[in-house]
C-alpha positions in Angstrom: -189.7 -44.9 -131.1 -192.1 -46.7 -133.4 -192.3 -45.2 -136.9 -195.4 -43.1 -137.6 -197.0 -44.2 -140.9 -196.0 -41.7 -143.6 -199.6 -41.2 -144.8 -200.6 -39.8 -141.4 -197.9 -37.2 -141.1 -198.9 -34.6 -143.6 -202.6 -34.5 -142.5 -201.5 -34.2 -138.8 -199.3 -31.2 -139.6 -201.8 -29.6 -142.1 -204.3 -29.1 -139.2 -201.8 -26.7 -137.7 -201.3 -24.6 -140.8 -200.4 -21.0 -140.0 -198.9 -21.8 -136.6 -195.6 -20.2 -135.8 -192.8 -22.3 -134.5 -189.1 -22.2 -133.6 -186.4 -24.8 -133.5 -183.9 -24.9 -130.7 -181.4 -27.2 -129.0 -179.4 -27.6 -125.8 -176.1 -29.5 -126.5 -177.8 -31.1 -129.5 -181.0 -32.2 -127.6 -183.4 -30.5 -130.0 -187.0 -29.3 -129.8 -189.8 -27.8 -131.7 -191.1 -24.8 -129.8 -194.6 -23.2 -129.9 -195.5 -20.0 -128.1 -199.1 -20.1 -126.8 -199.6 -17.1 -124.6 -203.4 -17.2 -124.9 -203.7 -21.0 -124.2 -205.6 -21.6 -127.5 -203.5 -24.3 -129.2 -204.2 -28.0 -128.6 -201.4 -30.1 -130.1 -202.2 -33.8 -129.8 -199.8 -36.7 -129.7 -200.2 -37.5 -133.5 -199.4 -33.8 -134.3 -196.4 -33.8 -132.0 -195.0 -37.0 -133.6 -195.6 -35.5 -137.1 -193.8 -32.2 -136.2 -190.9 -34.1 -134.6 -190.5 -36.5 -137.5 -187.0 -35.8 -139.0 -187.9 -36.6 -142.6 -191.4 -35.3 -143.1 -191.7 -32.8 -140.3 -189.5 -30.2 -138.6 -187.6 -32.7 -136.6 -186.9 -32.8 -132.9 -186.4 -35.0 -129.8 -189.6 -33.4 -128.4 -192.0 -30.5 -128.6 -192.3 -27.7 -126.0 -195.4 -25.5 -125.8 -194.9 -22.3 -123.8 -198.2 -21.6 -122.1 -199.2 -19.6 -119.1 -199.6 -21.9 -116.1 -203.2 -20.8 -115.5 -204.4 -22.6 -118.6 -203.4 -26.1 -117.4 -204.6 -28.0 -114.4 -201.0 -28.9 -113.5 -200.0 -25.3 -113.8 -202.9 -24.0 -111.7 -202.0 -26.5 -108.9 -198.4 -25.2 -108.9 -199.6 -21.5 -108.9 -201.4 -22.3 -105.6 -198.0 -22.7 -103.9 -195.7 -20.7 -106.2 -197.5 -17.7 -107.7 -194.3 -16.6 -109.5 -194.5 -19.7 -111.8 -196.4 -17.8 -114.5 -195.1 -19.9 -117.4 -195.5 -23.7 -117.9 -193.3 -25.9 -120.0 -195.8 -28.2 -121.7 -193.4 -30.9 -122.9 -194.0 -34.0 -125.0 -191.5 -36.6 -126.2 -190.9 -37.0 -130.0 -193.5 -39.8 -130.1 -196.2 -37.6 -128.6 -196.1 -39.0 -125.1 -196.1 -36.7 -122.1 -192.9 -36.3 -120.2 -192.4 -34.9 -116.7 -189.2 -33.0 -117.3 -186.4 -32.3 -119.7 -183.3 -30.5 -118.3 -182.0 -29.4 -121.7 -185.5 -28.4 -122.6 -185.9 -26.2 -119.6 -182.9 -24.1 -120.7 -184.2 -23.9 -124.3 -187.7 -23.1 -123.0 -186.5 -20.0 -121.1 -184.2 -18.9 -124.0 -187.3 -19.2 -126.2 -189.4 -17.1 -123.8 -186.7 -14.4 -124.0 -186.4 -14.6 -127.8 -190.2 -14.2 -128.2 -190.2 -11.2 -125.9 -192.5 -13.0 -123.4 -190.1 -12.5 -120.5 -187.4 -10.0 -119.6 -184.5 -11.9 -117.9 -181.3 -9.9 -117.4 -177.9 -11.5 -116.9 -177.9 -13.0 -113.4 -181.7 -12.8 -113.2 -183.8 -15.8 -112.1 -187.1 -17.1 -113.6 -189.5 -19.6 -111.9 -191.4 -21.9 -114.2 -193.8 -24.8 -113.9 -193.2 -28.3 -115.3 -194.9 -31.7 -114.8 -191.8 -32.4 -112.7 -192.5 -29.5 -110.4 -191.2 -26.0 -110.0 -187.9 -25.1 -111.6 -185.8 -22.0 -111.1 -183.6 -20.9 -114.0 -180.8 -18.4 -113.7 -179.3 -16.7 -116.8 -175.5 -16.7 -116.8 -174.6 -14.7 -119.9 -176.1 -16.6 -122.8 -176.1 -19.9 -120.8 -178.5 -21.0 -118.1 -178.3 -22.8 -114.8 -181.3 -24.7 -113.6 -182.1 -25.8 -110.1 -183.4 -29.3 -111.0 -184.6 -29.9 -107.4 -183.9 -32.9 -105.2 -182.9 -36.3 -106.6 -183.9 -39.6 -105.1 -183.4 -43.3 -105.7 -186.3 -44.9 -107.4 -185.8 -48.2 -105.5 -184.3 -46.7 -102.3 -184.1 -50.0 -100.3 -182.1 -51.8 -103.0 -179.9 -48.9 -103.8 -178.8 -48.2 -100.2 -178.1 -51.9 -99.6 -176.3 -52.9 -102.8 -175.5 -49.7 -104.8 -177.3 -51.4 -107.7 -181.0 -52.1 -108.1 -181.5 -53.5 -111.6 -180.0 -55.2 -114.7 -179.8 -53.7 -118.1 -179.5 -55.6 -121.4 -178.5 -53.6 -124.5 -177.6 -54.4 -128.0 -173.8 -54.4 -128.3 -173.1 -55.4 -124.7 -172.4 -59.1 -124.3 -174.0 -59.6 -120.9 -176.5 -57.7 -118.8 -175.0 -54.9 -116.7 -175.9 -53.8 -113.2 -177.5 -50.4 -112.9 -178.9 -47.8 -110.5 -182.2 -46.1 -111.0 -182.5 -42.4 -110.1 -185.4 -40.0 -110.2 -184.8 -36.4 -111.3 -188.6 -35.7 -111.5 -188.4 -38.3 -114.3 -187.0 -41.8 -114.2 -183.4 -42.8 -115.2 -181.4 -46.0 -115.0 -177.6 -45.5 -115.0 -175.1 -48.1 -116.2 -171.4 -47.7 -115.6 -169.0 -49.0 -118.3 -165.3 -49.5 -118.0 -164.1 -48.3 -121.4 -165.0 -45.7 -124.0 -164.8 -48.6 -126.6 -167.7 -50.3 -124.7 -169.7 -47.1 -124.8 -169.1 -46.7 -128.6 -170.0 -50.3 -129.2 -173.4 -50.0 -127.4 -176.2 -49.8 -130.0 -179.1 -47.6 -128.9 -181.4 -47.9 -131.9 -183.7 -50.0 -129.8 -184.6 -49.4 -126.1 -182.4 -51.3 -123.6 -184.3 -53.8 -121.4 -184.3 -52.9 -117.8 -185.3 -55.4 -115.0 -187.1 -54.3 -112.9 -188.4 -51.4 -115.0 -189.7 -48.3 -113.1 -193.4 -47.9 -113.1 -193.5 -45.3 -115.9 -190.6 -46.6 -118.0 -187.1 -45.2 -117.8 -184.4 -43.4 -119.7 -181.2 -45.4 -119.8 -177.7 -43.7 -119.4 -174.5 -45.5 -120.2 -171.5 -43.8 -118.5 -167.7 -44.1 -118.5 -165.8 -42.4 -115.7 -162.8 -40.4 -116.8 -159.3 -41.4 -115.7 -158.6 -39.8 -113.3 -162.1 -39.4 -112.3 -161.5 -36.0 -110.5 -159.3 -33.2 -111.7 -159.0 -29.9 -109.8 -162.0 -30.8 -107.7 -164.3 -31.6 -110.6 -165.4 -35.0 -111.7 -165.8 -35.9 -115.4 -167.8 -38.6 -117.1 -168.8 -39.4 -120.7 -172.4 -40.5 -121.4 -174.7 -41.8 -124.1 -178.5 -42.0 -123.5 -181.6 -43.8 -124.8 -184.6 -41.6 -124.0 -187.9 -43.3 -123.6 -190.3 -42.2 -126.3 -187.4 -40.8 -128.4 -184.4 -43.1 -128.9 -180.8 -42.1 -128.6 -180.4 -38.3 -128.3 -177.3 -36.1 -128.5 -177.8 -35.0 -124.9 -180.2 -35.4 -121.9 -180.0 -32.9 -119.1 -181.9 -34.9 -116.5 -179.9 -37.9 -117.6 -176.6 -36.0 -117.0 -177.8 -35.2 -113.5 -178.8 -38.8 -112.9 -175.4 -40.0 -114.2 -173.6 -37.7 -111.8 -175.7 -38.8 -108.9 -174.9 -42.5 -109.6 -171.2 -42.1 -110.2 -170.8 -39.9 -107.2 -172.8 -42.5 -105.1 -170.5 -45.3 -106.3 -167.3 -43.2 -105.8 -168.2 -42.9 -102.1 -166.9 -40.4 -99.4 -164.9 -37.6 -100.8 -166.5 -37.6 -104.2 -166.8 -34.0 -105.5 -170.0 -31.9 -105.8 -169.1 -30.5 -109.2 -169.2 -32.6 -112.4 -168.7 -32.2 -116.1 -170.8 -34.6 -118.2 -169.6 -35.1 -121.8 -172.4 -36.0 -124.2 -172.3 -36.4 -128.0 -173.7 -32.8 -128.3 -171.2 -31.1 -126.0 -170.7 -30.7 -122.3 -173.0 -29.8 -119.4 -172.2 -29.0 -115.8 -173.8 -30.6 -112.8 -173.5 -29.4 -109.2 -174.9 -30.6 -105.9 -175.9 -28.2 -103.2 -178.0 -28.2 -100.0 -181.6 -27.3 -100.8 -184.7 -26.4 -98.8 -185.8 -28.8 -96.1 -182.4 -30.5 -95.9 -182.7 -32.2 -99.3 -179.8 -32.2 -101.6 -180.5 -30.4 -104.9 -178.9 -30.7 -108.4 -178.0 -27.8 -110.6 -177.7 -28.3 -114.4 -175.9 -25.7 -116.5 -175.2 -25.3 -120.2 -176.1 -23.5 -123.4 -179.4 -23.0 -125.2 -179.7 -22.0 -128.9 -182.6 -21.0 -131.2 -181.6 -22.0 -134.7 -184.7 -21.2 -136.8 -188.2 -19.8 -136.7 -191.0 -20.1 -139.2 -194.7 -20.8 -140.0 -196.3 -24.1 -140.7 -197.7 -24.3 -144.2 
């Protein structure tokens, strides 16, 4: 993301003096977390960017405000069809821009609600929450969480079904543009398959890869290497790095892991498994495909969530 001028960071944070926060992560994908049960805090893009700055702020790939759904227009719309979605994950990328969804963020969000005493979620219990990417159901599995990410779809369905590729991606460190497939998980992703881990390591993600054509609202870009063998004991395994729009390279991306599994499974063809392990720099997440409501295939994302610190802004 573009650097925020240093002289604007401290004033942006100072306006939030006294506000309590926590810091959490899901496989290294880290977030600043704010509890707002009364819906009274307005945190603008400049303030988000200042808080997420890793040198002059708290540091994070994004900021999550936990707010009752009734306080947001998007939340009230979801409550009309899903009254159980009492809490809304108000998420912004590290540069302050709004984002539809974050799969790692959903797990950390629910863990944060538990840590703050805002929800009671026993082991095996489910919680329905609202996001800008729609309703998500989260199940606690011990200290980990499994999220029904909802249905996936191709962003350019005609091209994908005909050619299995729909775009070209140019990235620093790769000698030639690479074919890719664009997948929506409620937010946009473009997946590139690489042949070797050495190629993955050589890809430089300091700047955003160029995607042609680019989805309407921009895209996150995943670079993925299938394991050899791809499937072991009925589970597929891939290794992934990601450049997230509005953030840069991150240690993990939950929706990106789902999109990577969608693309590799699509390319693998008939007989590809429904269960996948996705290795990211920050750890490993699980992805499973299952039949959802209305005949649409859904994706489940599972993995850990950790709160590492809490404090008060000075």
